[in-house]
C-alpha positions as CSV (number, residue, x, y, z in Angstrom):
1,M,-5.0,-3.1,-2.0
2,T,-5.7,-6.5,-3.6
3,G,-5.9,-5.1,-7.1
4,A,-2.7,-3.1,-7.0
5,K,-0.9,-3.2,-10.3
6,K,2.8,-3.5,-10.9
7,K,4.6,-0.9,-12.8
8,P,7.4,-1.8,-15.1
9,A,10.8,-0.2,-14.7
10,A,13.8,1.7,-15.7
11,A,13.4,4.4,-18.3
12,R,14.2,3.7,-22.0
13,R,17.2,5.4,-23.4
14,A,17.1,8.1,-20.7
15,P,19.7,10.5,-22.0
16,A,21.2,11.8,-18.9
17,M,19.4,10.1,-16.0
18,S,18.4,6.5,-16.2
19,K,16.0,6.8,-13.2
20,G,14.3,9.8,-14.6
21,H,14.7,11.8,-11.4
22,L,14.2,15.5,-12.0
23,Q,17.4,17.2,-11.0
24,A,16.9,20.8,-11.8
25,P,15.8,23.3,-10.9
26,R,14.7,21.3,-7.9
27,L,13.3,17.9,-6.9
28,I,9.7,17.1,-6.5
29,K,9.2,16.9,-2.7
30,N,6.0,14.8,-2.2
31,E,3.2,13.1,-4.0
32,R,1.0,16.2,-4.1
33,E,3.7,18.0,-6.1
34,L,3.9,15.0,-8.4
35,V,0.2,15.3,-9.0
36,A,0.6,19.0,-9.7
37,L,3.4,18.2,-12.2
38,C,1.2,15.7,-14.0
39,L,-1.7,18.2,-14.2
40,A,0.7,20.8,-15.7
41,L,1.8,18.3,-18.3
42,L,-1.8,17.4,-19.2
43,G,-2.8,21.0,-19.9
44,P,-6.2,22.6,-19.2
45,R,-9.4,20.6,-18.6
46,P,-7.9,17.1,-18.8
47,K,-10.4,14.2,-19.0
48,L,-9.8,12.3,-15.8
49,S,-11.4,9.3,-14.2
50,P,-13.3,9.8,-10.9
51,P,-10.4,8.3,-8.8
52,E,-8.0,10.6,-10.6
53,R,-10.2,13.6,-10.1
54,A,-10.5,12.8,-6.4
55,L,-6.7,12.6,-6.2
56,A,-6.3,15.9,-8.0
57,N,-9.0,17.7,-6.0
58,G,-7.6,20.9,-4.6
59,V,-4.3,20.6,-6.4
60,R,-3.3,23.2,-8.9
61,P,-1.1,22.5,-11.9
62,L,2.6,23.1,-11.1
63,A,3.4,26.7,-11.9
64,E,7.2,26.3,-12.3
65,R,7.5,26.4,-16.1
66,A,11.2,25.4,-16.1
67,L,10.5,22.2,-14.2
68,V,7.5,21.3,-16.3
69,K,9.4,21.9,-19.5
70,R,12.3,19.8,-18.3
71,A,10.0,16.9,-17.5
72,R,8.3,17.2,-20.9
73,D,11.6,17.2,-22.7
74,Y,12.8,14.1,-20.9
75,I,9.5,12.3,-21.7
76,R,9.7,13.1,-25.3
77,K,13.2,11.7,-25.4
78,G,12.0,8.4,-24.1
79,A,12.7,8.8,-20.4
80,D,10.2,8.5,-17.5
81,P,10.9,11.3,-15.0
82,L,7.4,10.9,-13.4
83,G,8.0,7.2,-12.7
84,G,11.5,8.1,-11.4
85,V,10.0,10.6,-8.9
86,F,7.4,7.9,-7.9
87,L,10.2,5.4,-7.2
88,R,11.9,7.9,-5.0
89,L,8.8,9.0,-3.1
90,R,7.4,5.5,-2.5
91,T,9.8,3.1,-0.8
92,P,10.3,-0.4,-2.2
93,A,8.6,-1.9,0.8
94,V,5.4,0.2,0.2
95,R,5.4,-0.6,-3.5
96,R,5.9,-4.3,-2.9
97,D,2.8,-4.3,-0.7
98,M,0.9,-3.1,-3.7
99,G,2.6,-5.6,-6.0
100,A,4.5,-2.8,-7.8
101,V,7.9,-4.2,-8.8
102,Y,9.8,-2.5,-11.7
103,T,11.7,-4.3,-14.5
104,P,14.7,-3.3,-16.5
105,D,14.5,-2.0,-20.0
106,P,16.3,-5.0,-21.7
107,I,13.4,-7.2,-20.5
108,I,10.8,-4.9,-22.0
109,Q,12.6,-4.7,-25.3
110,S,13.0,-8.5,-25.5
111,M,9.4,-9.0,-24.8
112,L,8.6,-6.5,-27.5
113,N,10.9,-8.3,-29.9
114,W,9.1,-11.6,-29.4
115,S,5.7,-9.8,-29.7
116,A,6.8,-8.2,-33.1
117,D,7.7,-11.7,-34.4
118,Q,4.1,-12.7,-33.8
119,G,2.7,-10.1,-36.2
120,V,1.6,-6.5,-35.8
121,P,-1.1,-6.0,-33.2
122,E,-4.1,-3.8,-33.7
123,R,-4.2,-3.1,-30.0
124,V,-1.7,-3.4,-27.1
125,V,-3.1,-3.9,-23.6
126,D,-0.9,-3.5,-20.5
127,P,-2.9,-4.8,-17.5
128,G,-0.8,-3.1,-14.9
129,A,0.4,-0.1,-16.8
130,G,1.8,2.0,-14.0
131,S,3.5,5.1,-15.5
132,G,3.5,3.5,-18.9
133,R,6.9,2.2,-19.6
134,Y,5.8,-1.0,-21.3
135,L,3.0,0.8,-23.1
136,L,5.1,3.7,-24.4
137,A,7.8,1.3,-25.6
138,A,5.0,-0.6,-27.4
139,A,3.7,2.7,-28.9
140,E,7.1,3.2,-30.6
141,R,7.4,-0.4,-31.8
142,F,3.9,-0.5,-33.2
143,P,3.1,3.1,-34.4
144,N,-0.4,2.3,-35.5
145,A,-1.6,0.2,-32.6
146,K,-4.3,1.3,-30.2
147,L,-2.9,1.6,-26.7
148,V,-4.8,0.5,-23.5
149,G,-3.4,0.9,-20.1
150,V,-5.3,-0.6,-17.2
151,E,-4.2,0.7,-13.8
152,L,-5.9,0.7,-10.4
153,D,-3.6,3.2,-8.5
154,P,-4.9,6.7,-9.5
155,L,-1.5,8.3,-9.0
156,A,0.1,5.8,-11.4
157,A,-2.8,6.3,-13.8
158,L,-2.3,10.0,-13.7
159,M,1.4,9.6,-14.5
160,L,0.5,7.3,-17.3
161,R,-2.0,9.8,-18.7
162,A,0.6,12.7,-18.4
163,N,3.3,10.6,-20.2
164,I,0.8,9.8,-23.0
165,A,-0.1,13.5,-23.4
166,A,3.6,14.6,-23.4
167,R,4.4,12.0,-26.1
168,G,1.5,13.1,-28.2
169,L,-0.3,9.7,-28.0
170,T,-3.6,10.8,-26.5
171,A,-5.6,10.2,-29.7
172,R,-4.8,6.5,-29.8
173,A,-4.5,5.7,-26.1
174,T,-7.1,4.8,-23.5
175,V,-6.4,4.8,-19.7
176,V,-8.7,2.5,-17.7
177,V,-8.5,3.2,-14.0
178,E,-9.9,-0.1,-12.8
179,D,-8.9,-3.5,-11.4
180,F,-7.9,-5.5,-14.5
181,R,-10.2,-8.4,-13.3
182,L,-13.2,-6.0,-13.7
183,A,-12.0,-4.1,-16.8
184,E,-14.0,-4.6,-20.0
185,L,-12.4,-4.1,-23.4
186,P,-14.3,-3.5,-26.7
187,S,-13.7,-6.1,-29.4
188,V,-11.3,-5.3,-32.2
189,K,-10.9,-7.0,-35.6
190,G,-7.2,-7.5,-35.4
191,K,-4.8,-9.1,-33.0
192,T,-4.5,-7.9,-29.4
193,L,-1.2,-8.0,-27.6
194,Y,-1.3,-8.4,-23.8
195,L,2.0,-7.1,-22.5
196,G,3.4,-6.3,-19.0
197,N,4.3,-7.2,-15.5
198,P,1.2,-8.4,-13.5
199,P,1.2,-7.4,-9.8
200,Y,2.8,-9.8,-7.3
201,V,0.4,-9.7,-4.4
202,R,0.3,-12.8,-2.2
203,H,-2.9,-14.6,-1.4
204,H,-2.9,-13.4,2.2
205,D,-3.8,-9.9,0.8
206,I,-6.5,-11.0,-1.6
207,G,-10.1,-11.0,-0.4
208,D,-12.3,-14.0,-0.2
209,D,-14.6,-12.6,-2.9
210,W,-11.7,-12.4,-5.4
211,K,-10.6,-15.9,-4.4
212,Q,-14.1,-17.1,-5.2
213,W,-14.0,-15.2,-8.5
214,F,-10.8,-17.0,-9.4
215,A,-12.2,-20.4,-8.5
216,V,-15.4,-19.9,-10.5
217,S,-13.6,-18.4,-13.5
218,A,-11.0,-21.2,-13.7
219,K,-13.7,-23.8,-13.3
220,A,-15.4,-22.4,-16.5
221,Y,-12.2,-23.6,-18.4
222,G,-12.2,-27.0,-16.7
223,V,-9.3,-26.0,-14.4
224,K,-9.2,-26.3,-10.7
225,A,-8.0,-23.1,-8.9
226,S,-6.2,-22.8,-5.6
227,K,-7.1,-20.1,-3.1
228,L,-3.4,-19.8,-2.4
229,A,-2.7,-18.3,-5.9
230,G,-1.2,-14.8,-6.0
231,L,-2.7,-11.9,-8.0
232,H,-0.4,-12.4,-10.9
233,I,-2.1,-15.8,-11.6
234,H,-5.4,-14.0,-11.6
235,F,-4.2,-11.7,-14.4
236,F,-3.3,-14.6,-16.7
237,L,-6.9,-15.9,-16.2
238,R,-8.4,-12.5,-16.9
239,A,-6.4,-12.1,-20.1
240,L,-7.8,-15.5,-21.2
241,Q,-11.3,-14.3,-20.5
242,L,-10.8,-11.1,-22.6
243,A,-8.8,-12.6,-25.4
244,K,-10.0,-14.2,-28.6
245,P,-8.2,-16.9,-30.7
246,G,-5.1,-15.4,-32.3
247,D,-4.4,-12.9,-29.6
248,V,-0.9,-13.1,-28.0
249,G,0.7,-12.2,-24.7
250,T,3.9,-12.0,-22.8
251,F,4.0,-11.4,-19.1
252,I,6.9,-11.4,-16.6
253,T,6.3,-12.6,-13.1
254,S,8.0,-14.3,-10.2
255,A,8.9,-17.8,-11.3
256,E,7.5,-19.6,-8.2
257,W,4.4,-20.7,-10.1
258,L,6.5,-23.2,-12.0
259,D,6.6,-25.5,-9.0
260,V,4.2,-24.6,-6.2
261,N,0.8,-26.3,-6.0
262,Y,-1.2,-23.1,-6.7
263,G,0.8,-22.7,-9.9
264,A,-0.8,-25.8,-11.3
265,T,-3.7,-23.6,-12.4
266,L,-1.5,-21.5,-14.6
267,R,0.5,-24.6,-15.8
268,R,-2.8,-26.2,-17.0
269,L,-4.1,-23.0,-18.6
270,L,-0.9,-22.7,-20.6
271,A,-1.0,-26.3,-21.7
272,E,-4.7,-26.4,-22.5
273,R,-6.2,-23.0,-23.0
274,L,-3.8,-20.1,-23.1
275,G,-1.6,-21.6,-25.8
276,G,1.7,-21.6,-24.0
277,V,4.6,-20.9,-26.4
278,A,7.6,-20.3,-24.2
279,V,8.9,-19.7,-20.7
280,H,12.2,-18.0,-20.1
281,V,13.5,-18.2,-16.5
282,L,15.8,-15.4,-15.4
283,D,18.2,-16.1,-12.6
284,A,17.7,-13.8,-9.5
285,R,21.3,-12.6,-9.9
286,A,20.4,-11.0,-13.2
287,R,18.1,-8.6,-11.1
288,P,15.1,-9.1,-13.4
289,F,13.2,-6.7,-11.0
290,E,14.8,-3.5,-10.1
291,D,14.3,-3.6,-6.3
292,A,13.7,-7.3,-5.6
293,A,16.1,-10.3,-5.8
294,T,13.7,-12.8,-7.4
295,T,13.9,-15.5,-10.0
296,A,11.6,-14.4,-12.8
297,A,9.7,-16.1,-15.6
298,I,8.9,-14.5,-18.9
299,T,5.9,-16.4,-20.3
300,C,4.8,-16.1,-23.9
301,F,1.4,-17.4,-25.1
302,Q,-0.8,-17.4,-28.2
303,V,-4.5,-17.9,-27.4
304,G,-6.0,-20.8,-29.4
305,G,-2.6,-21.9,-30.7
306,H,-1.0,-25.2,-30.0
307,S,2.7,-25.6,-30.7
308,D,4.6,-28.9,-30.9
309,G,6.0,-28.2,-27.4
310,L,6.9,-25.5,-24.9
311,R,10.1,-23.6,-25.5
312,V,12.1,-23.4,-22.2
313,R,15.3,-21.7,-21.4
314,S,17.3,-20.6,-18.3
315,V,18.9,-17.2,-18.6
316,E,21.7,-16.0,-16.4
317,S,21.9,-12.4,-17.6
318,L,19.7,-9.7,-19.2
319,E,22.2,-9.5,-22.1
320,A,21.4,-13.2,-23.0
321,L,17.7,-12.7,-23.5
322,N,18.1,-12.1,-27.3
323,G,14.5,-11.3,-28.0
324,L,13.3,-14.5,-26.4
325,S,14.0,-16.4,-29.6
326,K,16.2,-19.3,-28.1
327,G,15.5,-22.3,-25.9
328,D,14.8,-26.0,-26.1
329,V,11.4,-27.3,-27.2
330,V,10.0,-29.8,-24.7
331,P,7.1,-31.9,-26.1
332,W,3.7,-31.2,-24.5
333,E,3.3,-34.8,-23.5
334,R,6.4,-34.4,-21.2
335,V,5.4,-30.9,-20.1
336,Q,1.9,-32.0,-19.1
337,S,3.1,-35.1,-17.2
338,A,5.5,-33.0,-15.1
339,A,4.3,-32.3,-11.6
340,R,6.7,-29.4,-11.5
341,W,8.1,-27.4,-14.4
342,S,11.5,-26.2,-13.1
343,P,13.2,-29.5,-13.9
344,L,12.3,-28.9,-17.5
345,F,14.8,-26.0,-17.5
346,R,17.7,-28.0,-16.2
347,P,19.5,-30.6,-18.2
348,A,19.9,-33.9,-16.4
349,R,22.9,-33.7,-14.2
350,P,25.5,-36.4,-14.4
351,I,26.1,-37.8,-10.9
352,P,29.8,-37.8,-10.1
353,Q,31.4,-41.0,-9.1
354,G,31.1,-41.5,-5.3
355,Y,28.0,-39.2,-5.1
356,V,24.3,-39.9,-4.8
357,E,21.1,-37.8,-4.3
358,L,20.5,-36.9,-0.7
359,G,17.1,-38.7,-1.1
360,E,18.9,-42.0,-1.4
361,L,20.3,-41.5,2.1
362,C,17.5,-39.6,3.8
363,R,13.8,-38.8,3.5
364,V,13.2,-35.0,3.9
365,H,10.0,-34.1,5.8
366,R,8.7,-30.6,6.5
367,G,7.5,-30.2,10.1
368,Q,3.9,-30.5,11.2
369,V,1.4,-27.7,10.8
370,T,-0.2,-26.9,14.1
371,G,-3.3,-25.2,12.7
372,G,-3.0,-22.4,15.3
373,N,0.3,-21.5,16.8
374,S,-1.2,-19.1,19.4
375,V,-3.0,-22.1,20.9
376,W,-0.6,-25.0,20.3
377,I,2.7,-23.3,21.1
378,A,2.8,-23.3,24.9
379,G,2.6,-20.1,26.8
380,E,0.9,-19.0,30.0
381,H,-2.3,-20.8,28.9
382,A,-0.4,-24.2,29.1
383,T,1.1,-23.9,32.6
384,A,-1.2,-26.5,34.1
385,L,-0.5,-29.1,31.4
386,P,1.7,-32.2,32.1
387,D,5.2,-32.3,30.8
388,S,4.2,-35.4,28.8
389,V,2.3,-33.3,26.2
390,L,4.8,-30.4,26.1
391,M,7.4,-31.1,23.4
392,P,10.5,-29.1,23.0
393,T,10.2,-28.0,19.4
394,I,11.8,-25.9,16.7
395,T,9.2,-23.2,16.2
396,K,11.1,-20.6,14.3
397,A,14.1,-20.7,11.9
398,R,16.1,-18.6,14.3
399,D,16.2,-21.6,16.7
400,L,18.4,-23.4,14.1
401,L,20.3,-20.4,12.8
402,S,21.5,-19.6,16.3
403,A,22.3,-23.2,17.2
404,G,25.4,-23.5,15.1
405,E,26.4,-27.0,14.2
406,Q,24.6,-28.8,17.0
407,L,21.4,-28.4,19.0
408,N,22.6,-29.7,22.4
409,S,19.9,-28.6,24.8
410,P,16.1,-28.1,24.6
411,E,16.1,-25.4,27.3
412,A,15.8,-22.4,25.0
413,L,13.2,-24.0,22.8
414,R,9.5,-23.3,23.1
415,R,7.1,-26.3,23.7
416,V,4.4,-27.4,21.4
417,I,1.3,-29.0,22.9
418,D,1.0,-32.5,21.4
419,I,-1.9,-34.3,23.0
420,P,-2.6,-38.0,22.1
421,A,-5.7,-38.6,20.0
422,D,-6.8,-41.1,22.6
423,L,-7.1,-39.2,25.9
424,D,-7.5,-42.5,27.8
425,A,-3.8,-42.9,27.2
426,L,-3.2,-40.3,29.9
427,N,-3.5,-41.0,33.7
428,D,-6.5,-39.5,35.4
429,E,-4.8,-36.4,36.8
430,D,-3.2,-35.5,33.5
431,K,-6.4,-36.2,31.6
432,Q,-8.3,-33.8,33.8
433,S,-5.8,-31.0,33.2
434,V,-5.8,-31.7,29.4
435,E,-9.6,-31.7,29.3
436,R,-9.6,-28.3,31.0
437,F,-7.1,-27.0,28.5
438,L,-9.2,-28.4,25.6
439,K,-12.3,-26.6,26.8
440,W,-10.3,-23.4,26.8
441,A,-8.8,-24.2,23.3
442,K,-12.2,-24.9,21.9
443,A,-13.4,-21.5,23.2
444,Q,-10.6,-20.0,21.1
445,G,-11.9,-21.7,18.0
446,A,-9.0,-24.1,17.8
447,D,-11.3,-27.0,16.8
448,G,-12.6,-25.0,13.8
449,S,-9.4,-24.5,11.7
450,Y,-9.0,-26.3,8.5
451,I,-6.1,-28.3,9.9
452,A,-7.9,-29.3,13.1
453,Q,-10.9,-30.5,11.2
454,H,-8.8,-32.8,9.1
455,R,-7.0,-34.4,12.0
456,R,-7.9,-37.8,13.6
457,A,-8.7,-35.7,16.7
458,W,-8.8,-32.0,16.4
459,W,-6.5,-31.6,19.4
460,A,-3.8,-34.0,18.2
461,V,-1.1,-32.0,16.5
462,G,0.8,-35.1,15.7
463,L,4.4,-33.9,15.7
464,K,6.9,-36.1,13.8
465,A,9.6,-38.1,15.6
466,P,12.8,-36.2,16.3
467,A,15.0,-36.0,13.2
468,P,18.8,-36.4,13.6
469,I,19.4,-33.5,11.3
470,L,17.3,-30.4,11.0
471,S,17.4,-27.7,8.4
472,T,15.9,-24.4,7.7
473,Y,14.1,-24.2,4.3
474,M,13.4,-20.5,3.6
475,A,15.8,-17.6,4.1
476,R,17.9,-15.1,2.3
477,R,20.8,-17.5,2.6
478,A,21.6,-21.2,2.2
479,P,19.9,-23.6,4.6
480,A,21.3,-24.2,8.1
481,F,21.9,-27.9,8.8
482,V,22.0,-28.7,12.5
483,R,22.6,-32.0,14.3
484,N,19.7,-32.6,16.6
485,L,21.3,-34.1,19.8
486,C,18.4,-33.3,22.2
487,D,15.5,-34.9,20.4
488,A,13.8,-31.7,19.5
489,R,10.7,-31.9,17.3
490,H,10.0,-29.4,14.5
491,I,6.9,-27.7,13.1
492,N,6.6,-26.5,9.5
493,V,9.3,-23.8,9.8
494,A,12.0,-26.5,9.3
495,H,12.7,-29.8,7.5
496,G,13.8,-33.0,9.2
497,L,16.3,-35.3,7.5
498,Y,15.5,-39.0,8.4
499,P,18.0,-41.6,7.4
500,R,16.6,-44.5,5.3
501,Q,18.8,-46.8,7.3
502,E,20.4,-46.5,10.7
503,L,23.5,-44.5,10.5
504,P,26.4,-44.1,13.0
505,E,26.5,-40.8,14.8
506,A,29.9,-40.0,13.2
507,T,28.4,-40.5,9.7
508,L,25.5,-38.2,10.6
509,D,27.9,-35.6,11.8
510,T,29.9,-35.8,8.6
511,L,26.8,-35.6,6.4
512,A,25.5,-32.5,8.3
513,A,29.0,-30.8,8.0
514,W,29.1,-31.6,4.3
515,L,25.7,-30.1,3.7
516,R,26.6,-26.9,5.7
517,S,29.6,-26.4,3.5
518,N,28.2,-27.3,0.1
519,V,24.5,-26.6,-0.3
520,V,24.0,-23.1,-1.8
521,T,21.0,-20.9,-2.7
522,D,21.3,-22.0,-6.3
523,D,20.1,-25.4,-5.3
524,G,16.7,-24.0,-4.3
525,R,14.3,-21.4,-5.8
526,T,14.2,-17.7,-5.2
527,Y,10.9,-16.1,-4.5
528,A,9.6,-12.6,-4.7
529,G,11.3,-10.6,-2.0
530,G,14.6,-12.5,-2.3
531,L,13.7,-15.5,-0.2
532,T,15.3,-18.8,-1.3
533,K,13.1,-21.8,-0.6
534,F,14.0,-25.5,-0.6
535,E,11.0,-27.9,-0.9
536,P,11.6,-31.4,0.5
537,K,12.0,-33.0,-2.9
538,E,14.4,-30.2,-4.0
539,L,16.6,-31.0,-1.0
540,E,16.4,-34.7,-1.7
541,R,17.8,-34.0,-5.2
542,V,21.0,-32.4,-3.8
543,L,24.1,-34.5,-4.7
544,V,26.0,-35.7,-1.7
545,P,28.9,-38.1,-1.1
546,S,27.7,-41.7,-0.8
547,L,27.8,-43.5,2.5
548,E,31.1,-45.2,1.6
549,T,32.6,-41.8,0.7
550,L,31.2,-40.2,3.8
551,A,32.7,-43.0,6.0
552,G,36.1,-42.3,4.5
553,Q,36.0,-38.6,5.3
């Protein structure tokens, strides 16, 4: 579901059950019963959207008065028993597929503290409202504001509607059951606050029509958009489309957009159009999302505004958020000239005596992209090819993780088919077998991929030379650094470390051993789902002993 919305998290001031799970007289057993509970809380003849009516079709309001009363009492005290049941019934894996990741209450309150400092809004819009935890907290903070919750999932929308009814907010609340990118909002005279946790859905699960929408919409603001952008970036752009000068917003997302290429769209929007005010980066160890170990970014913006610089801050714990009021102001000139933003959050590190950046010793290169592993990683379809084009290659991270300190033999490795661009470099017999293979590969569409069309010859994968040290670059652990003693090649599942000058084998062994013992996940960046990733330049910035120091170890 490409438009699935995230739902924010843990219940506010839940008196006896922070998760909001109904504990008596019994638990809700399934989503149908959850729908029935929502209907009971809404009362007779509730006004529902067509998707909600379809969900509720054939379901009667829950008849167990004690259970309904208990739920209503908890809701009125500020808890979210409906959301708690939803969390229990839908596994984290299922919710992550929909982009639904929950955030703790201290983050919601800090975002509201910052919002209140920007003035009282006439309207609060939560573009991924879920069961309404952000929106209901905003209703208490801004008692006269109109409330608009936009939510695509009809079950979440029904929970939101039931929570609104139980809190007595129906008269000033609107529930829009729609993809936020399609939602239209009426104009208001005063300030609108855009508040929430946009859904994290990767580009693989976003349709081409929406990618085209993103490209066209960004172009209208003079910004180039990448088709690799996740859904959370789409939501920033849609907020800009709907907003007017003076409106403000604060969203929490995964922090990866600070550095990745597709994040350049949001970085430019914040610098040029959205009026970026501040970005607060939360360490993954602070658990900014309830069920995902992810580095998070809380982004604050004021549409049409232009501050002297962007306020940036790294935060290690939820307790240190302090209403998002602290941080260092980086002049916009420096912000806009930065290819990546995460270095803005880290003070320049003094280099200890006897240490240098790894990049002074080695270039770090990610492996080659094949453009179609099913064709270019050898299998039965390659049995007739000559050994000269079958290269033992690291094709999965497990090849390195299982190797230990050294990769001594290529026997367990798969082969990648690396054919020279000039087929005349092959002898006649080999050329004939390669041409038969290429005829088959072309029938598989191997010549039509983006990568193939941008190679010197569509069939020439162009593997890099063997690197003396190989490393993993994405895992739920620190990278593995392995000495490559069998001249294995690597594709884009691994990095190769290439010395800038010829180094003795003993020095390479010492360097690899030092990296294994000293590089930790904090040196990389943590993505949604808990994966820690090291881009080549990030690895090159790791401090290591100098050659002289290594030689003495």
